C-alpha positions in Angstrom: 0.0 0.0 0.0 1.1 3.6 -0.4 1.3 4.9 3.0 0.6 8.5 3.8 3.5 10.6 4.9 2.0 11.6 8.3 -0.4 10.8 11.0 -2.5 13.6 12.6 -3.0 13.1 16.3 -4.7 15.0 19.2 -2.3 15.1 22.2 -3.3 16.1 25.8 -2.1 19.6 26.4 -3.5 20.3 29.8 -5.6 18.6 32.4 -9.2 19.7 32.6 -10.2 21.2 36.1 -13.4 20.5 37.9 -15.0 23.9 37.0 -13.9 23.9 33.5 -15.7 23.1 30.2 -13.8 20.4 28.2 -12.7 21.8 24.8 -10.1 22.2 22.2 -7.8 24.2 24.6 -7.0 21.1 26.5 -5.6 19.3 23.3 -2.9 19.9 20.7 -3.1 18.6 17.3 0.3 17.4 15.8 1.7 15.6 12.7 3.6 12.5 13.5 5.4 10.0 11.4 3.3 7.1 10.2 3.5 4.1 12.5 5.3 1.0 11.4 4.3 -2.6 12.6 6.3 -5.5 13.6 5.6 -9.2 14.0 2.1 -10.0 15.4 0.9 -6.4 14.8 -1.6 -4.6 12.5 -1.6 -1.3 11.1 -5.1 0.3 11.5 -6.7 3.4 9.8 -9.2 5.0 12.2 -12.5 5.3 10.6 -14.8 6.3 13.6 -14.3 7.3 17.2 -17.0 7.0 19.9 -17.5 9.4 22.8 -18.3 8.8 26.4 -18.6 11.0 29.4 -15.9 8.9 31.2 -13.5 10.3 28.8 -13.5 13.5 30.8 -12.2 11.6 33.7 -9.3 10.4 31.5 -7.9 13.9 31.5 -8.3 15.0 35.1 -5.6 14.8 37.7 -7.8 13.0 40.1 -8.6 9.6 38.5 -9.9 6.4 40.1 -10.4 3.3 38.0 -10.6 5.3 34.7 -8.0 5.4 32.0 -5.2 7.8 32.7 -4.0 10.0 29.7 -0.8 11.9 30.6 0.2 15.3 29.2 1.8 14.8 25.7 0.1 11.3 25.1 -2.5 10.8 22.4 -6.1 11.1 23.7 -7.6 7.7 24.4 -10.7 6.7 22.7 -12.4 3.5 21.4 -13.3 3.4 17.7 -13.7 1.5 14.6 -10.8 0.9 12.2 -9.8 -0.6 8.8 -6.8 -3.0 8.8 -4.4 -1.8 6.2 -1.4 -4.1 6.9 -1.2 -7.2 9.0 1.6 -9.4 10.3 -0.8 -11.3 12.4 -2.3 -14.6 11.3 -5.9 -13.8 12.6 -6.2 -10.5 10.7 -5.9 -9.5 7.0 -5.9 -6.3 5.1 -9.6 -5.1 4.7 -10.9 -6.3 8.1 -12.9 -4.0 10.1 -12.0 -3.9 13.9 -13.1 -2.3 17.2 -10.3 -1.3 19.5 -9.0 1.5 21.6 -7.5 3.5 18.8 -6.9 6.9 20.3 -7.6 10.2 18.7 -5.4 9.7 15.6 -5.6 8.7 11.9 -3.5 5.7 12.1 -2.2 3.3 14.9 -0.2 0.1 15.2 -2.0 -2.4 17.4 -0.9 -5.8 18.9 -4.1 -7.9 19.1 -2.8 -10.4 21.6 -1.6 -7.8 24.1 -3.5 -8.8 27.2 -2.0 -6.0 29.4 -5.0 -4.6 31.3 -3.8 -0.9 31.2 -7.3 0.1 30.0 -5.8 1.8 26.9 -6.3 -1.4 24.9 -9.6 -2.4 26.2 -9.8 -6.2 26.3 -7.7 -6.4 23.0 -8.8 -5.9 19.5 -12.3 -7.3 18.3 -12.9 -8.3 14.7 -16.3 -7.2 13.2 -17.6 -10.3 11.5 -20.4 -8.8 9.6 -19.7 -5.1 9.0 -22.4 -3.0 7.3 -22.5 0.6 6.2 -23.0 2.9 8.1 -20.3 1.7 10.4 -21.6 4.2 12.9 -23.9 1.2 13.9 -20.9 -0.5 15.4 -20.5 2.4 17.9 -24.1 3.0 18.6 -27.1 0.8 17.6 -25.0 -2.5 17.7 -22.2 -1.3 20.0 -21.2 -0.2 23.4 -23.9 2.6 23.7 -26.7 0.1 22.9 -25.1 -2.6 25.1 -25.2 -0.2 28.0 -28.9 0.6 27.3 -29.6 -3.3 27.0 -28.0 -4.0 30.4 -29.7 -1.1 32.1 -33.2 -1.8 30.7 -33.3 -5.5 30.3 -30.7 -7.3 32.4 -30.9 -5.0 35.5 -34.1 -2.9 35.0 -36.0 -6.1 34.1 -38.6 -4.0 32.3 -41.8 -5.9 31.9 -45.1 -5.3 30.1 -47.1 -2.7 32.0 -44.2 -0.9 33.5 -43.8 2.8 33.6 -40.2 3.7 32.7 -38.4 6.9 33.5 -35.1 7.6 31.8 -32.7 10.5 32.3 -30.5 12.0 29.5 -33.1 10.3 27.2 -31.9 12.2 24.1 -28.4 11.0 24.5 -26.6 8.0 23.1 -27.5 5.4 25.7 -30.8 7.1 26.6 -32.1 7.2 23.0 -31.6 3.4 22.6 -33.0 2.6 26.2 -36.2 4.3 25.3 -36.7 2.0 22.3 -35.8 -0.9 24.3 -38.3 -0.2 27.1 -41.0 0.0 24.5 -39.8 -3.3 23.0 -40.1 -4.9 26.5 -43.6 -3.8 26.7 -43.5 -0.6 28.9 -46.8 0.9 29.2 -45.4 4.4 29.4 -41.9 5.7 28.6 -40.9 9.2 30.1 -37.8 10.8 29.1 -35.9 13.7 30.8 -33.8 15.9 28.7 -32.4 19.4 28.7 -34.3 22.1 26.6 -37.6 22.3 24.6 -35.9 21.2 21.2 -34.6 18.0 22.7 -37.9 17.1 24.4 -39.8 17.7 21.1 -37.3 15.6 19.4 -37.9 12.7 21.8 -41.7 12.9 21.0 -41.3 13.5 17.3 -39.0 10.4 16.9 -41.5 8.3 18.9 -38.9 7.4 21.5 -41.0 8.6 24.5 -44.7 9.0 25.3 -43.8 12.1 27.5 -40.8 14.3 27.9 -39.7 16.4 30.7 -37.5 19.5 30.3 -35.2 19.7 33.4 -34.2 23.2 32.4 -37.5 24.8 32.7 -39.7 22.3 34.8 -39.7 21.4 38.4 -38.5 17.7 38.3 -40.3 16.4 41.3 -43.5 17.8 40.3 -43.2 16.8 36.5 -42.2 13.2 37.3 -45.2 12.9 39.7 -47.4 14.3 37.1 -46.2 11.8 34.2 -45.9 9.0 36.7 -48.7 9.4 39.2 -48.2 5.9 40.6 -44.4 6.0 40.5 -41.8 4.9 38.0 -41.4 1.2 38.0 -37.8 1.5 36.4 -35.6 4.5 36.5 -32.4 4.4 34.4 -30.1 7.1 35.6 -27.4 8.6 33.5 -27.0 11.8 35.5 -27.0 11.5 39.1 -27.2 14.5 41.7 -30.6 16.3 41.9 -32.2 14.4 39.2 -31.6 11.0 40.8 -33.0 12.6 44.2 -36.1 13.6 42.2 -36.6 10.2 40.7 -36.2 8.5 44.0 -39.1 10.6 45.4 -41.2 9.2 42.6 -40.6 5.4 42.5 -43.3 2.8 42.5 -43.4 -0.3 45.0 -40.8 -2.8 43.8 -39.1 -0.2 41.6 -35.6 -0.9 39.9 -33.2 2.2 40.0 -30.3 1.5 37.6 -27.2 3.6 37.7 -25.6 3.8 34.4 -23.8 7.2 34.8 -23.6 10.3 36.9 -22.5 13.0 34.4 -23.8 15.8 36.7 -21.6 14.8 39.8 -18.8 12.6 38.8 -16.4 15.3 38.0 -17.1 17.7 40.8 -14.5 18.2 43.5 -15.4 18.1 46.4 -18.1 15.6 45.8 -21.6 16.7 46.6 -23.8 15.1 49.2 -25.6 11.9 48.3 -29.4 11.6 47.5 -31.5 12.7 50.4 -34.4 10.3 49.5 -32.6 7.0 49.5 -35.0 5.9 52.3 -37.7 5.5 49.6 -35.8 2.4 48.5 -36.8 1.1 51.9 -40.4 2.4 51.9 -41.2 1.3 48.4 -39.2 -2.2 48.8 -37.0 -1.3 45.9 -33.5 -1.6 44.9 -30.8 0.4 43.3 -27.9 -1.1 41.3 -25.1 0.2 39.3 -23.1 -1.6 36.4 -20.1 -1.2 34.2 -20.8 -2.3 30.7 -17.3 -3.9 30.2 -18.2 -6.4 32.6 -20.6 -7.9 30.0 -18.1 -8.1 27.2 -18.5 -11.9 26.8 -22.2 -11.4 26.2 -21.9 -8.6 23.7 -22.4 -11.0 20.7 -25.5 -12.2 22.4 -26.8 -8.7 22.8 -25.9 -7.7 19.2 -27.9 -10.6 17.7 -31.1 -9.4 19.6 -30.5 -5.8 18.6 -30.0 -6.6 15.0 -33.2 -8.7 15.0 -35.1 -5.9 16.5 -33.7 -3.4 13.9 -34.8 -5.8 11.1 -38.2 -6.0 12.4 -38.5 -2.1 12.5 -38.6 -1.8 16.2 -35.3 0.0 16.6 -34.1 3.0 14.6 -30.7 4.6 14.1 -30.3 8.0 15.9 -26.7 8.9 15.4 -25.3 12.4 15.6 -22.1 12.3 13.5 -19.4 15.0 13.8 -17.2 15.2 10.7 -13.4 14.9 10.8 -10.8 14.2 13.4 -10.5 18.1 13.9 -14.0 18.0 15.5 -13.0 15.5 18.3 -12.7 18.0 21.2 -15.8 19.7 20.2 -17.8 16.4 19.8 -16.7 15.1 23.4 -17.3 18.5 24.9 -21.0 18.4 23.6 -21.7 15.6 25.9 -21.5 18.1 28.8 -23.0 21.1 27.2 -26.1 19.4 25.7 -24.9 20.0 22.0 -26.2 16.7 20.5 -29.0 14.2 20.3 -28.5 10.5 19.9 -25.2 8.7 19.8 -22.2 11.1 19.5 -19.8 9.7 16.9 -16.8 11.3 15.2 -16.1 10.3 11.5 -12.4 10.2 10.9 -12.6 8.6 7.5 -15.3 7.3 5.0 -16.8 3.7 5.1 -15.1 1.5 2.7 -17.6 1.2 -0.3 -17.2 -2.6 -0.6 -18.9 -3.2 2.8 -22.7 -3.8 2.2 -25.3 -1.4 3.3 -27.5 -1.9 6.3 
């Protein structure tokens, strides 16, 4: 192959502080030499990069179990790539893979590297039946949807007749979770989002039966109005006051599922916990959190069911695609400013035309 002369990369320039909005000022784009590969390695072109609120924690100075990106290192991010060259027996040129590629155009990977540093999350995964658009690998048939699947089906155990309340409903996980709740037979799906436009989008897309604008409505009152007998399942992506408002409006036997806590995870010092946790006792309910990577062995099982529901017209694609590697800091920052709807994906290069359409 004719290799390009350079490799554009986003390097971490400065750590983000607790009171800062994450943005381009925290990174520096550089041009580096093209990577070369050795024995048992593959050269990969980055096609897509996903985004996750957890990535903000990668670039703070106070980190717990999250990936740590140091000053001057390539920003970490999981994505979809095209194998350009292989010196590994299990991969060939033209394969589509998922891996932690980083914010760069090209990367040399060692598929058999089992080192659990977090920067090569559970090695490289080959995509067996890729279809265009490949954004489905990141969203509808990927990590975002798997998170929604675990939250709604595995832990939330949504069943026919349930009233389901979902925070950050217009986001990547939330938008899929709304659809999965309906597939499971929920009697009512109520989404919480920020702003009139997002709430209208939830209703127009048919993702929710009702939408609550947390920016203009009193949450406790609004939830009580839409869930008069309480929510049977609450999928929480936000934490903080929103979680507390939901706990005031749960039904007997409710399942409160903690998927994320974007409103409080990055605050220093940490805010006080929910004041109404005692409702878990009064309502004989439970609250449980999860980490989607604990379910990696079951991802193929989840994907089969998601593909089936899509083919039956029960699931729809709701991606928000940012174009170009240059847009990566803006795309990630939009998760914290409410600047997108659906799954937030960065397109670094076009899908190969030889891949069949969905």
